[in-house]
C-alpha positions in Angstrom: 0.1 0.0 -0.2 1.2 3.4 -0.9 0.1 6.9 -0.8 1.9 10.0 -0.6 0.7 11.2 2.7 2.1 14.8 1.9 -0.3 15.2 -1.1 -3.9 16.3 0.2 -6.7 15.1 -1.9 -8.0 18.6 -2.2 -5.0 18.8 -5.0 -7.8 17.3 -7.0 -9.9 20.5 -6.6 -7.4 23.2 -7.8 -8.1 25.3 -11.0 -5.8 24.2 -13.9 -4.7 25.3 -16.7 -4.1 23.0 -19.3 -3.3 22.6 -22.8 -4.4 18.8 -22.8 -5.9 17.5 -25.7 -9.1 15.4 -26.5 -9.4 11.8 -25.0 -8.1 10.7 -28.4 -5.0 12.4 -28.4 -1.7 11.9 -26.3 -1.9 13.8 -23.2 1.5 14.0 -20.7 0.9 13.5 -17.3 3.7 15.7 -16.4 2.2 18.5 -18.2 -1.1 18.3 -16.2 0.9 18.4 -13.4 3.2 21.1 -14.2 0.1 23.3 -15.7 -1.7 23.0 -12.6 -1.5 26.0 -10.3 -3.2 25.8 -7.0 -5.6 29.1 -6.4 -7.5 28.0 -3.7 -6.7 25.1 -1.7 -8.6 23.6 0.8 -7.4 23.1 4.9 -7.6 19.4 5.7 -9.6 20.4 9.1 -12.8 22.4 8.9 -12.5 25.9 11.0 -12.5 25.7 15.1 -15.3 27.7 15.3 -17.7 25.7 12.6 -16.4 22.3 14.6 -17.2 23.9 18.1 -19.9 25.7 17.0 -21.5 22.0 16.1 -20.3 20.3 19.2 -22.2 22.8 21.8 -25.2 23.1 19.5 -25.3 19.5 19.6 -24.9 19.3 23.4 -27.5 21.7 23.7 -30.0 19.9 21.3 -30.2 16.8 23.1 -29.8 17.5 26.7 -33.0 19.8 25.7 -34.2 16.9 23.6 -33.9 14.3 26.8 -35.5 16.4 29.2 -38.6 16.7 26.8 -38.4 13.3 26.3 -38.0 12.5 30.5 -41.2 14.9 30.9 -43.2 13.4 28.2 -42.7 9.8 29.7 -43.5 11.2 33.2 -46.6 13.2 31.8 -48.1 10.2 29.8 -47.4 7.6 32.5 -48.7 9.8 35.4 -52.2 10.1 33.2 -52.0 6.7 32.2 -52.4 5.4 36.1 -54.7 8.5 36.9 -57.0 7.5 34.3 -57.0 3.6 35.6 -58.0 5.0 39.0 -61.3 6.5 37.7 -62.3 2.8 37.8 -62.7 0.6 40.8 -63.0 -2.6 39.6 -59.5 -4.4 39.0 -60.5 -6.0 35.5 -61.7 -2.5 34.4 -58.5 -1.0 35.5 -56.4 -3.9 33.2 -58.7 -2.9 30.5 -57.9 0.6 30.8 -54.0 0.4 30.9 -54.2 -2.2 28.0 -56.4 0.3 25.9 -54.1 3.5 26.7 -50.8 0.9 25.8 -52.3 0.0 22.4 -53.0 3.6 21.8 -49.9 4.9 22.6 -48.0 2.0 20.9 -50.4 2.3 17.9 -49.7 5.9 17.4 -45.9 5.5 17.5 -45.7 2.4 15.4 -47.8 4.4 12.6 -45.5 7.2 12.4 -42.8 4.8 11.9 -44.4 2.5 9.6 -45.7 5.3 7.5 -42.9 7.6 7.7 -39.6 6.7 8.7 -39.5 3.0 8.9 -35.6 3.3 9.3 -36.6 4.5 13.0 -37.3 0.7 13.9 -35.8 -0.9 16.6 -33.0 0.1 18.9 -31.1 1.6 15.4 -27.7 0.9 17.2 -26.6 -2.0 14.2 -27.2 1.0 11.5 -25.3 3.5 13.5 -22.6 1.1 13.7 -22.6 0.6 9.9 -22.4 4.3 9.4 -19.5 5.1 12.1 -17.7 2.0 10.5 -17.6 4.1 7.2 -20.3 2.9 5.0 -23.5 4.7 3.5 -26.9 3.6 5.5 -29.9 5.0 3.2 -32.3 7.9 5.1 -30.7 7.3 8.5 -30.4 10.8 9.5 -32.8 13.5 8.3 -35.2 16.2 9.8 -38.1 13.7 9.5 -36.3 10.8 11.2 -35.2 13.3 13.8 -38.8 13.9 14.5 -39.9 10.5 14.4 -37.5 9.1 16.7 -38.2 11.6 19.2 -41.6 11.2 19.2 -42.0 7.4 18.6 -39.5 6.9 21.5 -41.9 8.7 24.0 -44.8 6.9 22.9 -43.2 3.7 22.8 -41.4 3.9 26.5 -44.9 5.2 27.7 -46.9 2.4 26.4 -45.3 0.2 28.9 -43.5 -2.0 26.8 -40.3 -4.1 28.1 -38.2 -1.5 26.3 -35.5 1.2 27.0 -34.8 4.6 25.1 -30.8 4.3 25.2 -30.6 3.2 21.4 -32.9 5.7 19.9 -31.6 8.4 22.0 -28.1 7.3 20.6 -29.5 7.5 17.1 -31.5 10.9 17.9 -28.1 12.8 19.2 -26.5 11.5 16.1 -29.1 12.9 13.9 -28.7 16.0 15.5 -24.8 16.3 15.1 -25.0 15.2 11.8 -27.7 18.0 10.6 -25.9 20.6 12.3 -22.6 19.5 10.5 -24.4 19.6 7.2 -25.5 23.0 7.7 -22.5 24.6 9.3 -19.8 23.0 7.2 -21.4 22.7 3.9 -19.9 26.0 2.6 -16.6 24.9 4.0 -16.0 21.8 1.9 -16.8 22.8 -1.6 -14.9 23.9 -4.3 -15.4 25.8 -7.9 -14.0 23.9 -10.6 -14.3 25.6 -14.3 -15.3 23.8 -17.2 -14.0 25.3 -20.4 -16.3 24.6 -23.3 -14.9 26.3 -26.4 -15.6 29.9 -26.3 -17.8 29.5 -22.7 -16.6 28.7 -19.5 -18.8 27.4 -16.7 -18.2 26.2 -12.9 -19.0 23.2 -11.2 -19.4 23.4 -7.2 -17.8 19.9 -6.1 -17.7 18.9 -2.4 -14.8 17.3 -0.9 -17.0 14.4 -0.2 -14.5 12.0 1.7 -13.6 15.1 4.1 -17.6 15.9 4.7 -18.6 12.4 5.4 -15.5 12.3 8.1 -16.9 15.5 9.6 -20.3 14.3 9.6 -19.2 10.8 11.3 -17.4 13.1 14.0 -20.7 14.9 14.5 -22.3 11.8 15.2 -20.1 10.3 17.7 -20.1 13.2 19.7 -24.0 13.4 19.5 -24.4 9.7 20.4 -21.9 10.0 23.3 -24.0 13.2 24.3 -27.2 11.2 23.9 -25.9 8.3 26.1 -24.5 10.7 28.9 -27.6 12.9 29.3 -29.6 9.3 30.0 -27.3 8.3 32.5 -26.1 11.5 33.7 -22.7 10.0 32.9 -20.3 11.9 30.4 -17.4 9.8 31.2 -19.5 6.6 30.3 -20.7 8.3 27.0 -17.8 8.7 25.7 -16.4 5.4 26.7 -19.3 4.0 25.0 -19.0 5.4 21.6 -15.3 4.6 21.8 -16.0 1.0 22.2 -18.8 1.5 19.1 -16.5 2.9 16.8 -14.7 0.4 14.6 -12.5 2.8 12.6 -9.3 3.5 14.7 -9.0 7.2 13.2 -9.8 8.8 16.7 -7.8 12.0 17.2 -7.0 13.3 20.6 -9.1 16.4 19.7 -12.3 14.3 18.9 -12.1 12.6 22.8 -11.7 16.3 24.2 -14.9 17.5 22.0 -16.9 14.6 22.5 -16.3 14.9 26.4 -17.2 18.7 26.2 -20.6 17.7 24.2 -21.3 14.6 26.7 -20.5 17.3 29.9 -22.6 19.9 28.5 -25.7 17.6 27.6 -25.8 16.3 31.2 -25.5 20.0 32.6 -28.2 21.5 30.0 -30.4 18.3 30.9 -29.9 18.6 34.9 -30.7 22.4 34.7 -33.8 21.6 32.6 -35.0 19.0 35.3 -33.8 21.3 38.2 -36.2 23.8 36.6 -39.3 21.5 36.6 -38.5 19.9 39.8 -38.0 16.3 38.3 -34.0 16.0 39.3 -34.8 13.9 41.9 -36.4 11.0 39.8 -35.4 11.6 36.5 -32.2 9.9 36.4 -30.4 6.4 36.9 -28.2 8.3 39.8 -28.6 7.2 43.2 -27.3 9.2 46.1 -29.2 7.2 48.6 -27.2 4.3 47.3 -25.2 3.9 50.5 -26.5 4.7 54.1 -24.2 7.5 55.9 -21.3 5.8 57.4 -17.9 4.4 56.6 -18.8 0.4 56.0 -17.9 -0.9 53.0 -20.1 -1.8 50.2 -18.8 -5.4 49.8 -16.1 -7.7 51.3 -14.0 -10.4 49.6 -16.2 -12.9 51.2 -18.8 -11.8 48.6 -16.0 -12.2 45.5 -16.7 -15.8 45.0 -20.3 -15.6 44.8 -19.8 -12.2 42.1 -17.8 -14.6 39.7 -20.7 -17.6 40.2 -23.6 -14.5 39.9 -21.5 -13.4 36.5 -20.7 -17.2 35.1 -24.8 -17.7 35.5 -25.9 -14.9 33.5 -22.8 -14.8 31.0 -24.5 -18.2 30.2 -28.0 -16.8 30.0 -27.0 -14.1 27.9 -26.5 -16.6 25.4 -29.9 -18.2 25.6 -31.3 -14.3 25.8 -29.6 -13.4 22.8 -30.6 -16.5 20.9 -34.4 -15.6 21.6 -34.1 -12.5 20.7 -32.7 -13.1 17.5 -35.0 -16.1 16.9 -38.2 -13.6 17.4 -36.6 -11.1 15.1 -36.2 -13.8 12.2 -39.5 -14.9 12.9 -41.1 -11.4 12.4 -39.4 -10.9 9.5 -40.4 -14.1 8.0 -43.9 -13.7 8.6 -43.7 -10.1 7.6 -42.5 -11.4 4.1 -45.1 -14.5 3.9 -47.6 -11.7 4.3 -46.4 -9.5 1.6 -46.3 -12.4 -0.6 -49.8 -13.6 0.1 -51.0 -10.1 -0.3 -49.6 -9.7 -3.8 -47.3 -6.8 -3.3 -49.9 -4.5 -1.6 -47.4 -2.7 1.0 -50.3 -0.8 2.5 -52.3 -3.7 3.7 -48.7 -5.2 4.8 -48.0 -2.0 6.9 -51.6 -2.2 8.5 -50.9 -5.6 9.6 -47.5 -4.4 11.0 -49.6 -1.6 13.2 -52.6 -4.3 14.4 -49.7 -6.8 15.8 -47.8 -3.8 17.5 -51.2 -2.5 19.4 -52.4 -6.0 19.9 -48.8 -6.9 21.6 -48.6 -4.0 23.5 -52.3 -4.6 24.9 -51.3 -8.2 25.9 -47.9 -6.8 27.7 -50.3 -4.6 29.8 -52.5 -7.5 30.5 -50.0 -10.0 31.4 -48.2 -7.5 33.7 -51.5 -6.6 35.2 -52.6 -10.4 36.0 -49.0 -10.8 37.4 -49.2 -8.0 39.7 -52.3 -10.4 41.5 -49.7 -13.0 42.6 -47.8 -9.7 44.4 -48.5 -9.4 48.2 -49.4 -5.8 49.7 -46.6 -4.6 51.6 -46.2 -1.4 53.8 -45.0 1.4 51.5 -40.9 2.6 52.1 -40.6 5.8 52.5 -39.3 8.2 49.5 -40.2 5.2 47.5 -42.4 5.5 44.0 -44.3 2.5 44.0 -47.4 1.5 42.5 -50.5 0.8 45.0 -52.5 -0.8 42.5 -54.7 -3.0 44.0 -53.4 -2.7 47.5 -55.0 -0.4 50.2 -53.5 3.1 51.5 -50.5 3.1 53.0 -49.0 -0.2 51.0 -48.2 -1.0 47.6 -47.8 -4.0 45.3 -44.1 -5.1 44.6 -44.8 -7.1 41.3 -46.8 -4.3 40.0 -44.2 -1.8 41.1 -41.1 -3.4 39.4 -43.3 -4.2 36.1 -45.6 -1.5 35.3 -43.4 1.2 36.5 -41.0 3.0 34.4 -38.0 0.9 34.0 -35.3 3.5 35.4 -37.5 3.7 38.7 -37.6 0.2 39.1 -33.8 -0.4 39.0 -33.6 2.4 41.3 -35.3 0.3 43.7 -33.6 -2.8 43.1 -30.1 -1.0 43.8 -30.6 0.9 46.6 -29.2 0.2 50.0 -32.3 1.3 52.1 -34.7 -0.6 50.2 -32.8 -3.8 50.5 -34.9 -6.8 51.4 -38.2 -5.1 50.3 -38.9 -7.4 47.4 -39.4 -10.8 48.2 -37.9 -13.8 46.4 -41.4 -14.7 44.7 -42.2 -10.9 43.5 -38.3 -11.0 41.9 -38.8 -14.6 40.2 -42.6 -13.5 39.1 -40.9 -10.4 37.5 -38.4 -11.8 35.9 -40.5 -14.6 34.2 -43.0 -12.2 33.1 -40.5 -9.3 31.8 -38.1 -11.7 30.2 -40.4 -13.6 28.6 -41.9 -10.7 26.7 -38.7 -8.5 26.5 -37.5 -11.2 24.0 -40.7 -10.7 21.8 -39.9 -7.3 21.3 -37.7 -7.2 18.4 -38.9 -6.7 15.0 -41.6 -4.3 16.1 -42.1 -1.2 14.1 -41.1 1.3 17.2 -37.9 2.7 18.5 -36.8 0.3 21.3 -33.7 0.1 23.2 -32.2 -3.2 24.9 -29.5 -1.9 26.8 -32.2 -0.8 29.8 -34.2 -4.1 29.6 -30.8 -6.1 30.1 -29.8 -4.1 32.9 -33.3 -4.7 34.9 -33.2 -8.3 34.2 -29.6 -8.7 35.4 -30.8 -6.7 38.5 -33.5 -8.8 39.1 -31.2 -12.1 38.9 -28.6 -10.4 40.8 -31.2 -9.4 43.7 -32.7 -12.5 44.1 -29.3 -14.2 44.0 -28.3 -12.1 47.0 -31.6 -12.7 48.8 -31.0 -16.3 48.6 -27.6 -16.2 49.7 -28.5 -14.0 52.5 -31.0 -16.8 53.6 -28.5 -19.7 53.6 -25.3 -18.0 54.4 -23.5 -18.8 57.3 -21.4 -15.8 57.1 -22.2 -12.1 56.8 -22.0 -10.8 53.2 -23.4 -7.5 51.5 -26.6 -6.4 50.7 -28.7 -7.2 48.0 -28.6 -4.3 46.3 -25.1 -4.9 45.4 -25.9 -8.6 44.2 -28.1 -6.7 41.9 -25.9 -3.9 40.4 -23.4 -6.9 39.8 -25.9 -8.7 38.2 -26.6 -5.8 35.7 -23.0 -5.3 35.2 -22.7 -9.1 34.2 -25.7 -9.1 31.8 -24.8 -5.9 30.1 -21.0 -6.9 29.9 -22.3 -10.5 28.1 -25.2 -9.1 26.1 -23.4 -6.0 24.5 -19.8 -7.0 24.7 -18.8 -4.1 25.8 -16.6 -3.4 28.9 -15.0 -0.1 30.4 -18.3 1.9 29.5 -20.3 -0.4 31.5 -18.3 -0.2 34.7 -18.3 3.6 34.4 -22.1 4.0 33.6 -22.8 1.8 36.8 -20.3 3.9 39.1 -21.8 7.0 38.1 -25.0 5.9 38.4 -24.4 4.7 42.2 -22.0 7.2 43.2 -19.8 4.5 44.8 -16.1 3.9 43.3 -15.3 1.2 45.9 -17.6 -0.8 43.4 -15.3 -1.0 40.6 -13.3 -4.1 41.5 -16.2 -6.7 41.7 -18.1 -4.6 38.5 -14.8 -5.4 36.6 -14.3 -9.2 37.8 -18.2 -9.7 37.1 -18.0 -8.0 33.4 -14.7 -9.7 32.5 -16.4 -13.5 33.8 -19.6 -13.1 32.0 -17.9 -11.8 28.8 -15.6 -14.7 28.5 -18.4 -17.3 29.1 -20.3 -15.6 26.7 -17.7 -15.3 24.0 -16.7 -19.0 24.0 -20.4 -19.6 22.9 -20.6 -16.8 20.2 -17.9 -14.2 19.0 -20.8 -11.7 18.1 -23.1 -9.1 20.5 -26.7 -8.8 19.9 -25.9 -5.6 18.1 -23.7 -7.6 15.6 -26.1 -10.4 15.2 -28.7 -7.7 14.0 -26.0 -6.6 11.7 -25.6 -9.6 10.1 -29.4 -10.1 9.9 -30.5 -6.5 8.4 -27.7 -6.7 5.8 -26.3 -3.5 7.4 -22.9 -2.9 5.4 -20.3 -3.5 8.2 -16.5 -4.6 8.1 -15.5 -6.3 11.0 -11.9 -5.6 12.9 -10.6 -8.5 12.0 -10.5 -9.9 8.5 -13.0 -12.7 7.7 -11.8 -16.2 7.5 -12.5 -16.0 3.3 -9.6 -13.7 3.3 -6.8 -15.0 5.3 -5.8 -17.3 2.5 -2.4 -16.4 0.9 -4.0 -17.0 -2.2 -6.9 -14.3 -2.1 -4.9 -11.3 -3.3 -5.6 -7.7 -4.5 -5.5 -8.7 -7.8 -8.6 -11.5 -7.3 -10.5 -9.1 -5.4 -10.7 -6.2 -7.9 -12.6 -5.4 -10.6 -12.4 -4.3 -14.0 -14.1 -0.9 -14.4 -14.5 1.5 -17.4 -11.9 3.7 -17.8 -12.1 7.6 -18.5 -9.6 9.8 -20.2 -8.3 13.0 -18.5 -10.7 15.1 -20.7 -14.4 13.0 -21.5 -17.0 14.3 -23.5 -20.3 14.8 -21.8 -21.6 11.7 -23.5 -19.0 9.7 -22.5 -19.5 10.8 -18.9 -23.4 10.3 -19.1 -22.8 6.8 -20.5 -20.7 5.5 -17.4 -23.0 6.7 -15.2 -26.0 5.1 -16.6 -24.5 2.1 -17.6 -21.8 1.2 -14.7 -22.9 1.2 -11.2 -19.8 1.8 -9.7 -18.8 4.3 -7.2 -15.1 5.2 -8.4 -13.7 5.3 -11.9 -9.9 5.1 -12.9 -8.8 8.3 -15.0 -6.4 6.7 -17.3 -4.2 8.0 -20.1 -1.8 6.1 -22.5 0.8 6.7 -20.3 -1.2 4.9 -17.6 -3.3 5.5 -14.5 -3.5 9.1 -13.4 -6.0 9.3 -10.6 -9.4 8.3 -9.2 -12.9 9.8 -9.7 -15.5 9.3 -7.5 -19.3 9.2 -8.7 -20.7 12.0 -7.0 -18.1 14.0 -8.7 -19.0 12.8 -12.3 -22.4 13.4 -11.7 -21.7 17.2 -10.6 -20.1 17.8 -13.9 -22.9 16.2 -15.5 -25.7 18.0 -13.8 -23.9 21.4 -14.6 -24.0 20.2 -18.2 -27.7 19.6 -18.0 -29.1 22.8 -16.3 -30.3 25.5 -18.3 -29.1 28.8 -18.5 -31.7 30.5 -16.3 -31.3 27.6 -13.7 -27.5 28.2 -13.3 -28.2 32.0 -13.1 -30.5 31.2 -10.3 -28.3 28.9 -8.0 -26.3 31.3 -5.8 -25.9 28.7 -3.0 -24.2 25.7 -2.5 -26.6 22.4 -2.2 -25.6 19.8 0.0 -27.9 16.9 -0.7 -28.6 14.3 2.4 -27.2 10.2 2.1 -29.7 9.4 -0.4 -28.1 11.0 -3.3 -24.9 9.9 -1.9 -23.1 6.5 -3.5 -23.0 3.2 -1.2 -19.9 3.9 0.3 -20.0 6.4 2.6 -19.3 9.4 0.5 -21.1 12.7 -0.2 -21.5 15.3 -3.0 -23.5 18.1 -3.6 -24.0 20.3 -7.0 -24.4 23.5 -7.8 -23.8 25.7 -10.8 -22.7 29.0 -12.0 -23.2 29.0 -15.7 -24.3 31.2 -18.7 -25.2 28.4 -21.3 -25.7 24.8 -21.3 -22.7 23.2 -23.4 -22.6 20.7 -26.4 -22.6 16.9 -25.6 -19.5 17.1 -27.4 -17.8 19.2 -24.7 -14.7 18.2 -23.0 -15.1 17.7 -19.4 -11.6 18.3 -17.6 -12.0 15.3 -15.3 -8.3 15.8 -14.2 -9.1 18.7 -12.6 -11.9 16.7 -10.1 -9.9 13.3 -9.7 -8.0 12.4 -6.6 -4.4 12.6 -8.3 -3.1 10.4 -5.4 -5.3 7.5 -4.7 -4.8 4.4 -2.4 -2.7 2.0 -4.8 -1.6 -1.7 -3.8 0.2 -4.4 -5.5 -1.6 -7.1 -7.5 0.1 -10.0 -5.0 -0.5 -8.0 -1.9 -2.4 -10.4 0.5 -5.8 -9.7 1.2 -5.3 -10.0 4.9 -2.8 -7.3 4.8 -4.7 -4.8 2.9 -8.3 -5.4 5.2 -6.9 -2.8 7.6 -6.9 0.0 4.7 -10.7 -0.2 4.8 -12.0 -1.7 8.3 -9.7 0.4 10.3 -8.7 3.7 8.0 -11.8 4.1 6.3 -10.9 3.7 2.6 -13.4 3.2 0.0 -11.8 2.2 -2.9 -7.7 1.4 -3.9 -6.1 1.4 -7.2 -4.5 -2.4 -8.2 -1.1 -1.0 -10.1 2.0 -3.3 -10.6 5.2 -2.4 -10.0 6.0 -1.5 -13.7 2.7 0.9 -13.4 0.6 -1.5 -15.4 -3.2 -0.7 -14.1 -4.8 -3.8 -13.0 -8.3 -2.9 -11.6 -10.1 -1.0 -8.6 -10.6 -2.8 -5.3 -13.6 -1.4 -3.7 -14.9 -2.0 0.1 -18.0 -3.8 -1.7 -15.6 -6.9 -2.6 -14.5 -7.0 1.2 -18.1 -6.6 2.6 -19.2 -9.7 0.0 -16.5 -11.7 1.6 -17.5 -10.6 5.3 -21.0 -11.8 4.3 -19.9 -14.9 3.3 -18.7 -15.7 6.9 -21.4 -14.0 8.3 -23.8 -16.4 6.4 -22.0 -19.5 7.7 -22.0 -18.5 11.5 -25.9 -17.9 10.8 -26.4 -21.1 9.2 -24.5 -22.9 12.0 -26.1 -20.8 14.9 -29.8 -19.5 14.0 -32.1 -20.6 11.1 -31.3 -19.3 7.7 -33.1 -16.0 6.5 -32.0 -13.3 4.1 -34.2 -10.2 3.7 -35.9 -9.2 0.6 -35.6 -6.1 -1.5 -39.2 -5.8 -0.6 -38.4 -5.7 3.2 -36.5 -2.3 2.9 -39.3 -0.8 5.2 -38.3 -2.7 8.3 -34.3 -3.2 7.3 -31.7 -1.4 6.0 -31.3 -1.3 2.1 -27.6 -1.9 2.1 -26.9 -0.6 -1.5 -23.3 -0.4 -1.3 -22.3 0.0 -5.0 -19.1 -1.3 -6.5 
């Protein structure tokens, strides 16, 4: 692999004065370089004012959005139970709760199904694919921003066993990306002159590679701020995104800006909550976790039991993940069959999806209400937010408090030491069985749903029950069951998400007790190792496979590790263009070829590589009429739907007086990348793989040591190899299923072009 690091890709955007002849005549590449004069080279970095404006505005945006989410969820939750209290009969109360749950879930599902299908699910697989350097259609737009916010509020308020962390991360990413598009659009464009006999015009070309990288940085900042705002943990938010990003180009200034973005979002969220009077109940942060005193939170006698609990939850995590993936497959297969039976009538299929979502929400409410009858009324603890339901004044129903409450409040009761011993083992077992059996049925629903908080809650239930059993039979003193609940959450989260540091920091920031770091780290390490033996992929990675989200793993797939698989075998022959091409030639290439990069070749050899989006910019300039050209005084920066499939974005605009004939020569050497990534034909695939998976390259030219051009190696070739490995893993672990093109409404259309 070779690339002149001193040569900026923006050298392709300089104003060029050349006497180069038409494509059919000889062109000396030395003359092209010698006659090129840089009139306005672009800087590698965006201006500091732009970067910091996006950072701070993203923090304010996600902090405010999280506050509005919290306020809305608390309002709808309170209104739902106040409405139920109007009925005296328990059956009527259950029916009322089911009706409200079905209505709120139905409205949220309708918004997702008919307006933004990409917003269904946790959306972390799509975000991971985007941060991996790939293009995911329709992921970030103003419409998805609104649908994510409304859909998340309605879904959480319906009482489904879900969390809001995944959709909130996607919401933060959307805010960051949209702000970056708005502020950075004018800083990544360059006007390129197009000579046409006696006329001259200019096309606005965007440095799509630099623009895409800037948007991904904004996405990282927004995602970290969203996670930090939920858990009131800026360090945890930073570490969470650091573990999620697979490309290792993480600059030191990105760490600082992401940290500032997370801190500001937490402060904004906290300030707004203080003004509204909800700061005591809105966070997963428990300052009352420890009773005043200096007694330790745990002892060495607890450590063996922590290890046993972590190992058990590591095993359970594989069953939990397998069940959720199986439900997702079954739901998508049923959706495909319904569409086939309806002969392609998509509206009818969407109505069935909506009805299924509403029915499931009503079923969850009824099941939770019936299970609550198994709870024995107990005296209400001071300062605890509990649900009375069928209990008299001064008492509460422990099962209803665990199942019908907001998950954040239920987890707080399980962790807090002052509530230790308040839940009987029977209540914990009933809540665990009911909640888990319904939580595994959530994947595939057309709603924004998070899986982080449900796993946190289930682990806390198991850990607290485990601690209570030890307390009942132990011959020596152990810590209170709230610590075991915390260790249970850490164990299941580490095994389920395959994350480590972020989980420790989040939980420590939640309970405000640094002494719990050692047991949490041990528990996560044990559960992580146990689940790694059973499967190398976490839940999000499994969904990436099933949804066919474009994603390059950090390690090269087995199919590329053979020394016989080389760059030449993986490369594809793509129609080459001359340094000066006619408009007809460019139009033919764009219409007939579906590749994202095209080589610029003269009789002397390869000159450079040009992306499809830059060719489209020139072609659009030629197609525009004089009136349209004169009217366009600003630069349009399109969204991802216009981009090619490898994470690159481009925009076009024109400043011209007349339209050019089809025989006009377009100076492609002005817009090409004159220093593309290059590899030798015999380079092993395993050696060149990090160029794409770690550095985010989208294409590389395969050139021999003598300068002979062999073809172009694209990201698509490596993605295909990875898909083969994932397909083998899927067939050995799950029922094999392939989404059809019609299922773009509920899965991602990964149109990654060659």
